[in-house]
N, C-alpha and C positions, 0 to 999 in steps of 0.2 A: 567425560562422565563423572570424574572427581570433583570438578568444580561444581556441577549440579548437586552433588551429594553434600558439599561445603555448605551451599546455599540452603538446602533443605534441613540440614542439621542445626544451623544457626536459625532459621526461621522457626524451628521447632523448639528452640530452647536448649538444644543438646550441644553444648560448648565443646564437649570432649569429642563427639562425633565430627563437628565441624572442623576442629584442630587436625583430628587425625587425617581427614580426607584432604585438608589443606596441604599437609606435609606430603601426602601422596601425590598431590597435583604438582607440588614444587620439584618432586623427584622426576616426574614425567617431563617436566619442563627441561631439566637438563639432559634428556635423551633426545632432544630435538636438535637437528642439524640447522642452526640458524643462518646457514650460508644458502640454504636451498628454499627459504620461505620468503614470502613477501615482505618488503620493508615494514609494512604496517603489523604484521604478525610478530616481526621480530621486537618493534617497540612494545607490543603488548605482553610478550614474553619478559622482557626486561621489567616492566612495571609490576608484574605478578607478585614478586616476593614482598613488595611495599604492604600488601595486605595483612602480613603477619604483624605489622606495627600498629594497625588499627585498634582504638580502644572500643569503638562501636561496633557491636556484633551484626547490627542491622546493616551498617556500611559494608562490611566483610560479605554477607549474604547477598546484598545487592550487587556488589561488584563481581563476586564470583558467578552469580547468574549472567551477568553482562559478559564477562570474558568467555564462559562457557559457550554462549550463544555466537560470539565473534568468531571463536576458534571453530565451532561447528560450521559456521558459514564459509570460513576460509577453507576447511577441508573439503566441503562439497563443491566449492568453486574450482578446485583442482581437478575433480573428477571429470 
């Protein structure tokens, strides 16, 4: 959910909101036991911090929305 908020914040032009929720999403990333997830999810989790280095806020918003959808799909697949 934090990644969707990142996307919404940056799309609305609120850089502060986007950054705040990106930091929260990165904290949640550290809580995931990577030994128990699918290999593709592990790769996505490893790529997630690279978003902080992007200069283009539209790119951050697009990637955050994409990651959010992929993680949601992975979570629903496990159920």
